[in-house]
C-alpha positions in Angstrom: 70.7 4.4 16.3 71.3 6.8 13.3 68.0 8.4 12.3 67.7 10.6 9.4 66.9 14.1 10.6 65.8 16.5 8.0 64.0 18.3 10.6 67.1 20.1 11.7 67.3 21.7 8.3 63.9 23.1 7.8 62.0 26.2 8.8 59.6 25.9 11.6 56.5 28.4 11.8 53.9 29.5 14.4 50.5 27.7 14.1 47.1 28.6 15.6 44.3 26.3 15.8 41.0 28.0 16.1 37.4 26.9 15.8 35.5 24.8 13.2 32.8 26.0 11.4 30.8 23.5 12.9 32.6 21.6 15.8 32.4 18.0 16.2 31.9 16.2 19.6 31.7 12.6 20.7 29.7 10.7 23.5 31.7 8.2 25.4 29.8 6.2 27.7 26.3 6.4 29.2 23.4 4.1 30.6 24.1 2.2 27.2 27.8 1.6 27.1 31.2 2.0 28.8 34.0 4.6 28.6 36.5 3.7 25.9 39.8 5.1 26.3 41.0 8.1 24.0 44.1 6.2 22.7 41.7 3.7 21.1 39.1 6.2 19.7 42.0 8.1 18.2 43.6 5.1 16.5 40.0 4.2 15.2 39.0 7.7 13.8 42.2 9.2 13.0 41.4 12.6 14.4 40.6 14.2 17.9 37.2 15.8 18.7 36.5 19.2 19.9 35.0 17.7 22.9 34.2 14.4 24.6 30.9 14.0 26.5 30.7 12.0 29.7 27.3 11.3 31.3 26.8 11.1 35.1 24.5 11.4 37.8 24.3 13.0 41.2 21.8 11.9 43.8 23.8 12.0 47.0 20.6 12.3 49.3 19.2 9.0 48.0 19.2 5.6 49.6 21.6 3.4 47.5 23.9 6.1 46.6 26.9 6.0 45.6 26.0 2.9 43.6 24.9 2.8 40.3 21.2 2.5 40.4 20.9 -0.7 38.4 23.5 -2.1 40.9 21.8 -0.8 44.0 18.4 -1.9 42.9 18.9 -5.1 40.8 15.6 -6.4 41.7 13.6 -3.3 40.4 10.8 -4.0 38.2 11.8 -1.6 35.5 9.8 -1.3 32.4 12.4 1.2 31.0 15.7 2.4 31.1 14.8 5.0 33.6 12.7 2.8 35.9 15.0 3.2 39.0 15.0 5.4 41.9 17.5 7.6 40.4 18.9 7.8 36.9 21.1 4.9 35.8 24.1 6.9 34.7 27.5 6.5 36.1 27.4 8.0 39.6 29.4 11.1 40.1 31.7 10.5 42.9 33.1 13.9 43.2 31.2 16.7 44.7 30.7 17.2 48.6 33.2 15.2 50.4 33.9 13.3 47.0 36.7 11.5 45.9 39.4 13.5 43.8 40.7 10.2 42.3 37.4 8.8 41.2 37.0 7.2 37.8 35.4 10.4 36.4 38.5 12.4 37.0 40.9 9.9 35.3 38.6 10.0 32.2 38.8 13.7 32.3 42.5 13.7 32.4 42.6 10.9 29.6 40.4 13.3 27.4 42.5 16.4 27.8 45.9 14.8 27.4 44.5 13.8 24.1 43.9 17.3 23.3 40.1 17.5 23.7 37.8 19.4 25.9 35.5 18.1 28.3 31.7 18.0 28.0 30.2 16.9 31.3 26.3 15.9 31.1 25.2 15.5 34.7 21.7 14.8 36.0 21.4 16.3 39.6 18.9 16.0 42.4 17.3 19.5 42.6 17.1 19.3 46.3 20.7 19.2 47.0 22.0 22.4 48.8 24.3 25.1 47.3 27.2 23.3 49.1 27.0 20.4 46.9 26.9 22.5 43.7 29.7 24.6 45.0 31.6 21.3 45.3 30.9 20.3 41.8 32.0 23.7 40.3 35.2 23.5 42.4 35.9 19.8 41.0 35.7 21.4 37.4 38.3 24.2 37.8 41.4 22.3 37.2 40.1 21.0 33.6 40.2 24.1 31.6 37.4 24.6 29.2 34.6 22.6 30.3 31.1 22.7 29.0 28.4 21.5 31.7 25.2 20.1 30.4 23.0 20.2 33.5 19.8 18.1 33.8 19.4 17.6 29.8 16.1 16.9 28.3 14.4 18.7 30.9 11.1 19.2 29.4 10.9 15.3 29.2 9.3 13.1 32.0 11.7 10.3 32.1 14.7 11.6 34.3 14.6 11.3 38.2 14.8 15.0 38.6 11.5 15.3 36.5 9.8 12.9 38.7 10.5 14.4 41.9 10.0 18.1 40.9 7.9 20.4 39.0 8.9 21.9 35.6 9.4 25.3 37.4 11.4 23.6 40.1 13.6 22.1 37.4 14.1 25.5 35.7 15.0 27.3 38.7 17.4 24.9 39.7 19.2 25.1 36.4 19.5 29.0 37.0 20.7 28.4 40.5 23.3 25.8 39.4 24.6 28.1 36.4 24.9 31.0 38.7 26.9 29.0 41.1 29.0 27.7 38.2 29.7 31.1 36.8 30.9 32.4 40.1 33.1 29.4 41.3 34.3 28.0 38.0 34.8 30.8 35.3 36.4 28.2 32.9 33.0 26.3 32.7 30.3 27.2 30.2 26.7 25.8 30.9 24.5 24.1 28.4 20.8 24.3 28.6 19.1 21.3 26.6 15.4 22.2 26.7 12.4 21.9 24.6 12.3 22.3 20.8 10.4 24.5 18.5 6.7 23.6 18.2 5.4 24.6 14.8 1.7 24.6 15.7 2.1 27.0 18.5 5.2 29.0 17.3 6.8 28.6 20.5 9.3 26.4 22.4 8.2 23.8 24.7 7.4 25.4 27.9 9.4 28.4 27.0 7.9 30.7 29.5 8.9 28.3 32.4 12.6 27.9 31.0 13.1 31.6 30.0 15.2 32.5 33.0 17.3 29.3 32.3 17.8 30.2 28.6 19.1 33.6 29.8 21.5 32.2 32.4 23.0 29.6 30.1 26.0 30.0 28.1 25.0 27.5 25.1 21.7 26.4 23.8 21.1 22.9 23.0 18.7 20.3 21.7 19.0 16.5 21.6 17.5 15.2 18.3 17.5 11.6 16.9 16.2 11.1 13.4 15.0 7.7 14.6 15.0 6.4 18.1 14.2 3.0 19.7 13.3 4.5 23.3 11.9 1.3 24.4 15.4 -0.1 24.5 16.6 -2.7 26.4 13.1 -3.6 27.4 11.6 -4.7 24.1 12.6 -5.1 20.3 11.6 -2.5 17.8 9.2 -4.3 15.3 6.9 -3.0 12.5 3.6 -2.0 14.1 5.2 -1.3 17.6 4.9 1.7 19.7 8.3 2.0 21.4 10.2 4.0 18.7 10.0 7.2 16.8 10.8 8.3 13.2 11.6 12.1 12.8 13.4 12.3 9.5 16.2 14.5 8.4 14.4 17.5 7.0 12.1 18.1 10.0 15.1 17.8 12.6 17.1 20.2 10.5 14.3 22.8 10.5 13.4 21.9 14.2 17.1 23.0 15.5 17.3 26.0 13.2 13.7 27.2 14.5 14.5 26.5 18.1 17.7 28.7 17.7 15.7 31.5 16.1 13.0 31.3 18.7 15.6 31.6 21.5 17.2 34.6 20.0 13.8 36.2 19.7 12.5 35.5 23.1 15.7 36.4 24.9 17.1 39.2 22.7 20.6 37.4 22.8 22.7 35.4 20.6 24.4 32.2 21.8 25.8 29.2 20.3 23.3 26.4 19.4 24.3 22.7 19.5 22.9 19.3 19.3 24.1 17.5 22.2 23.0 14.3 21.0 22.5 13.3 17.3 22.0 10.0 15.7 19.6 7.6 14.0 18.9 4.2 15.8 19.9 1.2 13.9 17.2 -0.7 15.8 14.6 1.2 13.7 16.4 1.8 10.4 18.8 -1.1 10.2 22.7 -0.7 10.0 22.9 0.7 6.4 20.2 3.4 6.5 21.4 4.5 9.8 24.7 5.5 8.2 22.9 7.2 5.0 20.9 9.3 7.3 23.6 10.5 9.7 25.7 11.2 6.6 22.8 13.0 4.8 22.2 15.1 7.5 25.9 16.3 8.1 26.4 16.6 4.3 23.5 18.9 4.3 24.9 21.0 7.4 28.3 21.2 5.4 27.1 21.8 1.9 24.5 24.4 3.0 27.1 26.1 5.3 24.7 25.8 8.1 26.6 28.4 10.5 23.6 28.5 12.8 24.6 25.2 14.2 27.9 25.6 16.3 28.5 21.8 17.1 27.0 18.5 17.2 27.8 15.7 19.5 27.3 12.2 18.0 25.7 9.6 20.4 27.9 7.6 21.1 31.2 5.8 20.3 30.4 2.3 21.5 26.9 1.1 22.5 25.4 -2.1 23.8 22.4 -1.4 21.3 22.7 0.1 17.9 23.4 3.9 18.5 27.3 3.5 18.4 30.0 3.9 15.7 30.9 0.4 17.5 28.6 -2.2 18.8 29.8 -3.6 22.1 30.7 -7.2 22.0 28.1 -8.9 24.2 30.9 -11.4 25.4 33.3 -8.7 26.3 32.4 -5.0 27.0 36.1 -4.0 26.1 35.7 -5.1 22.5 33.7 -3.0 19.9 32.3 -4.3 16.5 32.4 -1.8 13.7 29.1 -0.5 12.7 28.7 0.5 8.8 28.1 4.0 10.2 31.9 4.4 11.5 33.2 4.4 8.0 30.6 7.2 6.7 31.2 9.1 10.1 34.8 8.9 9.7 34.8 10.4 6.2 32.2 13.1 6.7 33.9 14.7 9.7 37.0 15.1 7.6 35.2 17.8 5.6 36.7 21.2 6.1 33.5 22.6 7.6 33.9 20.1 10.6 37.6 20.6 11.0 39.2 23.2 13.3 40.7 26.3 11.5 44.5 26.0 11.0 46.6 29.5 10.6 50.2 29.6 9.9 52.2 32.5 11.3 55.7 33.6 11.0 58.9 31.8 11.3 60.0 30.8 14.8 63.1 29.0 16.5 63.5 26.7 19.4 62.9 26.7 22.2 59.4 27.9 22.0 56.8 27.9 24.5 53.3 26.8 23.4 49.9 28.0 24.7 47.0 25.3 25.0 43.8 27.0 25.4 41.5 24.3 24.4 40.8 22.1 21.5 39.9 25.1 19.3 42.4 27.6 20.8 45.9 26.4 20.8 49.4 27.6 19.6 51.5 25.1 18.0 54.5 24.4 15.4 54.0 24.0 11.8 56.9 22.0 9.9 57.0 21.7 6.2 58.4 18.4 5.3 59.2 17.5 1.5 58.3 14.0 0.5 59.9 12.5 -2.7 57.0 10.1 -3.1 54.8 7.7 -1.1 56.8 6.5 1.8 57.4 3.1 3.1 58.7 3.9 6.5 58.0 7.4 8.2 58.7 7.5 12.0 59.4 10.2 14.6 61.9 9.6 17.3 61.8 11.6 20.5 64.5 12.7 23.2 62.1 14.8 25.2 59.4 13.9 27.4 56.7 16.3 25.9 53.1 15.5 25.7 52.1 16.0 22.1 49.3 15.9 19.6 50.4 15.9 16.1 48.6 15.8 12.4 50.2 15.1 9.0 48.4 14.3 5.7 45.1 14.4 7.6 45.7 11.8 10.3 46.3 12.7 14.1 48.8 11.0 16.5 49.2 11.2 20.1 52.8 11.0 21.9 52.6 10.5 25.6 55.5 11.9 27.9 57.2 8.5 28.1 56.6 7.6 24.5 60.0 7.8 22.4 58.6 6.7 19.0 55.5 7.4 16.9 54.9 5.6 13.5 53.5 8.0 11.1 52.7 5.7 8.5 49.0 5.2 9.3 48.8 8.8 7.8 49.5 7.2 4.4 47.5 3.9 4.7 44.3 5.6 3.3 45.7 8.7 1.7 48.8 7.6 -0.2 51.0 10.1 -2.0 50.9 10.1 -5.9 54.2 11.9 -6.1 56.6 14.7 -4.8 54.6 16.5 -1.9 55.2 18.8 0.8 53.2 18.1 3.9 53.1 20.1 7.2 53.7 18.3 10.2 51.6 20.2 13.1 52.5 19.9 16.7 50.4 20.9 19.6 51.1 20.5 23.4 48.1 19.9 25.6 48.6 19.5 29.5 50.5 16.2 30.1 48.7 15.8 33.4 45.3 16.5 32.0 44.9 19.5 34.6 45.6 23.0 34.5 48.3 24.3 36.8 46.1 27.2 37.8 42.5 26.0 38.6 39.7 28.1 36.8 42.3 29.2 34.1 41.8 28.0 30.5 45.5 28.4 29.3 48.2 26.1 30.0 52.0 26.5 28.8 54.7 23.8 27.5 58.1 24.6 26.1 59.2 22.5 23.1 62.9 22.6 23.5 63.9 20.1 20.7 62.1 18.9 17.6 61.9 15.0 17.0 64.1 13.2 14.6 62.4 11.5 11.8 63.0 8.6 9.6 61.7 8.6 6.0 62.5 5.7 3.6 61.1 5.2 0.2 62.3 1.7 -0.4 61.7 -1.5 1.4 64.8 -3.0 3.6 64.1 -6.2 1.5 62.0 -6.4 -1.6 59.8 -9.2 -1.7 60.4 -11.8 -4.3 58.9 -15.2 -5.1 
């Protein structure tokens, strides 16, 4: 096949991908929805996220383990989503004497192959021994820059770890687990998701109890919903009901900002502040105001250049209720139905404030070894390509088995090692060219296996020996006529 190959005649440049002003993460699966593969999500949203948040639980000392709680106890008279003996998240089947081929590790590999970092939310029985915690830390070592959120929302009362332990015990457990993580898995950063700032007291919820945890954690976090139907799935939110909340945009914005300021004051330290769960519940606001509220909040973050917020995680991609960019089809869990918020979310995260920083360096020649340090620390290739006008065909053809993430005209694409062809035309469907334009094709090489060759390291390396061929055409093969 004779494919036009202008890439042989253009200069290539070094490229560095760095941190966004505010990083964008996405929840994928929880007690309310299944995991959705990264090929689908990338196709749907057109860009990767900094991190993908997985939600698991670890209660290996409990009767029924390692079955999911709702499977192990199907007849439990649950009055809420957390009415089981242990949390109804996906069971973490790693850990002590765990299965290294368990589903969770396949999901982690999928996330990293697609150029994203892992955010691992895990609720853990505080009574497990250090041996269990060391085993979990060892599980994380091959996966590069991991962020681990341990026993989140820990000043609440709904999770099993809160029901079986005092708040002091929960706080002490976080600090113990964080120290083990730091010793055994230096590639992992720990996230403390605890209480918010309380205006009437001028303090954080239970701040004295969780002071040690705040100092031990690498990242501070808070979960905030503008509205939330917390009675789901056991009741329906209706006017006059008592199973939902409405917090509003302004109060949430100020709550998160003041929480960070209070952490800095009481610890004497400066650490990243993230919102580990952000959304508004369509059960309360309906689907249209849900989209308006999330967009208004994120627009404010970007427009006011709120550099105190390091990242947020949208909860979540596909949801059985109304907390997803997609609604799970009740007939088939593998089918998602677009919620109105999907369009707004896709548009707002394309703002520069939420995109990783791209810095073009000097000219390079192939072969070139690319470093992948993570979703916001990677070295790639920049290739300027001149377009005469809006193309009808734009395709890449590969002769090598590289694992690549690529971006052009604002749209990202994934190429697996076995793929020989990538159609770039979706980059022009929503963003057509109006005339002669030079676009930059950006290429990065995340780990093909999803794991790092050296456990505990953050960097992996891949050598790109040959550029793809490109086919660009500006006219149809056969023009349509009546």
